[in-house]
C-alpha angles and dihedrals in degrees: 000000000000111000110202117158118193112255145166132183139127148268146132140208135164125200118191139203139165138227109284119220127207091010097289131148114272109226109149146000125316129185095272097056086199122190113246135180111250109179096192087070090049092230136047123246141159122279091231090064103063141062094203119123104240135170125186123197103207132219089255092056093047092050091048088053098059105138092046133091126238092259092053091054094047090049088069093062120099112256095017128106120182110193111205096024092109095038128088116316111271094027113147106262122217114199115204119187112197091343095298121137118285093249092056097082122078120218119212129186111203087340095307119119113253112199136150106218091193092065118095089240096031091242126146119251099252091201089075093066124089123200095213098087098042123112097189143334121233119202123188117180131207132043109329103166093118090074103019105033125209123025096018093110100122101017151316126250115197120192111205113201124222114267103165116041134086106208142158117195130187119189134181141156149116127356088040091287127163133160137180129192139172130190122188128183127185132181119199110178107299094347127092125194123187128181129178132174133181137187125188131176134172136175087214122180136272113303091206117068121253094017130119105208113102119233107212131200135197130184137186130191134184128184129181122183130183125182142159144177120244112206118318099306108038138066137166136202132195127182142176123201124187124185135174141164142179123206141173120238136194128229097250144294110350089350123116126211123187100198108032109120138177127203131182137177133184129191117188131182118190132178138179138185120196127193124184119207134179099276102023151333137283125209130192116189136176135174141182124188135166126198123195126188130184130188118189127180106189127206100243094087119032117184117221092246095049118133092200141023095228134012137173132184128188127193131182126181127187118201120184136163152148133211137187123189137163134198121212134187102224131193122284092034094292121146119205135188123196122189147163126200133189126193131185123191131182137168142198117198134173137159139171139181136200120214138155087285093057133251123338122192118197117222109277126237110221125201091222087068104019102069138107138192123214123189123186131184119191144177132186133179130202132195124184133184131175091271108024147015144190133206123188132170146165135203130198115204130195118194122191092231113025097032126212132013136167131212131178143168140204122199120179124173136180128204104207096175137016093272103018129091138171122196143176135198134195117181139163121210143172145206119209117223113266122246090250091054089049105038110021121101085268093045128126119201090194092067117130123213120268108254126208139192121198128194122188134175125174150151132223123199136179123191117174108299092353129084133168147169133205121190130183117197144176126194121192122189126190130185089030112185114240135168111254118203119227135194094227136046129333081023093214144039139187116247141167100253110123134093117192132187127187125183130179154139130243118197125182136175137180134193118191131182131162096281105007135059135175127192127182139174141184128199124194121186138184122178143164137179126209121202121189116192113171106310094339114103115185128177124187141152115291093200095097107164088353121111122232089213128039125168128185134185129181125186121191126188128183109212109193121323096302112035126075125181126196127186118190124187128177132181114206111193131220118300138188120234135178132208138173112255109215091197095059099022089230137113112252129200119220130186111225117212121241117251142194118234116199131179136172123207128187128183126189124192108221095182141329088290106031132065132168125204133189125191129187112199127200090009092181089053091225121179099250120197116185094159123029111254094018132101129248128219113279128214109298138157126224127189132192136196113203126194119189123188 
C-alpha cells in the first residue's frame, strides 16, 4: 500500500554546468558560463553562482559511449571508481565516490530516488540501467543530505532520461555483443508522449579468472512518459520504467560454475505536478518502485568447493515516497526553497540450499516486519552578488526506528576576477541502516545512522582556451556500521563501531579550440578506518579495491565536417583486495597491479539522419583485475549505426 502523508516545508540548491564541446564531460567552468537546466538541483542557475562541485556527462558523451555500460562511463569521471565495470558483463558493480563506501552515493532517476531496499547497502543494481535512453548524467560530490536525505554522504548521481530525440540505434561487436534501441517522442497540442525501448545481449567471457566457459548477459528496458501543460502556469508528468536482466555467474575467485544464474527486474512509476506562481514555483512528486532479484545455483554443475548441491535466493524491495517543495524569491535578493519528503521502504527475502545433510532454509525477512518510514523537512537560503555568494541549509529527519537527526550545510564562494572563483563547503550527512542490517538474522534494531562531515575547498580558473579546477576534500564518518563476529548464534551482528576518514585532491583541466579539445584529471586518495570492539582498537586502510592514484586523459579531434576521433586513456593505480581462501579457510589480502586502459572511438556523419561509430576498448589488451580471482575485459571492438529523425 502506498503511504503518502501530506507535507510542506522549504529548501534550495543550484547545480551548474556549461556547454560541452566535442562531446566531452562537463566538469567545471568555461568562458561562456552558460545557464543550463540541471534537474537534480530542482532549478536551473548559472555556473558562476555556486561553489558546488558538479560534473555533467553530456548527451554527446553518452552517445559516443554506446557499447559501454553505465559503470564504464562513470569510471571516466574524476573522483569516481567503479569496481566491476571492466569485469565480465553482469558483475556486481561497486561505485565509490571519493573513496567513500559504495552505499554512500545516492542514485536519482529524473530527480527521483532509486534504491533497492533488499540490498545490504540499499543500493540499486546498476546492471539494470541502460545508457541508450539517457540525455545526460549529473554528478554532485560531497555531503548532500540536506537536500536529498539518506545515502547522499559522498555524492549524488542523477540520470536524466531523454525527452526530445527520435532515434533508432543498432549496435554490434566483439564478445558476441549486439544491442538495439528505439526512442520516439510526439507532441500533440499540449500533450507529450515519449516511448523508448532497448535490448542488449552479449556472450561475454568467463567471470572467474583462468576459466574458459563464457558468462553471458542480456538486458531489456522500457520507458513510457506522458505529460501535458494545464493552462499557463501548470504542468504534469507521469512515467513508467521497466528494466530486467539475466546473467551467468561463477562460483567464486578462480572457480567456474556452469549453471549459476542471476535475474533482476525493476518496475518504477513516477509522477510530478508543477505550478508556477508570481514569486516562485511549487512541485508535488510521488514515486513507487519494486525491485526483485533471484540467484539460482542449479545441480547440474557442482564446483569442487561447493557447500551445497543446489541453492536459491530471492529478494524483493519496495521503495515509495512523496515530496513537496516550493521555491520563493524573497526580499533583498534572497532565494529560498522549502520542502518536505517522505519515504517508505520494505523488503521480502528468502533463501535455501540443499546439501548432503538435507535442505536448509535461512530465516526469512518479511515486509510486514521489515519496513521503515523516513520523513525529512528542509530549508535552504541563497544570496548572490556580482562578486560573491552564500548558500546555507538545514534538514530535520525523523526515522521510524532511530528517531531524530539533523544535517546542514554552508557553501560560500568568491569570484575575485572575471573567470576566477574560490569556494568552500561544509556539510553534514547521514545514511540510515538498511533493512538487512536491521531485520536479518544478523540485524540490530538499535543501530544508529552513519553520520558524515565533509569539508571542501577549491579554485576554478579560466584563461583563454584553458580552464581548470582543483578541489581538496576530507570526509569523516562516525558510527559506521560494520559486521561484528560472535562465538555463538547467529555468529555475527551489525553494530555502529567504525570511524572512517578519507582525504584527497581532484584536479581537472580542459583545453578547447575550434576542432580540438583535451581534458584531463587526476584523483589522489588517502583513507583509513578505525574499528573499536571492546578493548581492541584496529586501524587499517579503507581504500579496499580503490586506487590511491587515478589519472585520465581524453583527446578529441574533428577531421573535416564529418569525422570525429576520440582517444581516452586512464591509469588506475595499485589497489588492495581481500578474498576467502577455501584451501586455508582464511581471508587473504592481495595487492592488485595498476593498469592502463585505452580506447579509441571514431564517429562519421553519413548524412543529416545517419551516423556510424566504432569503438576499440582495451586497445593495449592488458590483463585487468578489478577483483582478485576474476577476469577483466579483453580487447574488443563495438560499432553502432544511429538513425535520427
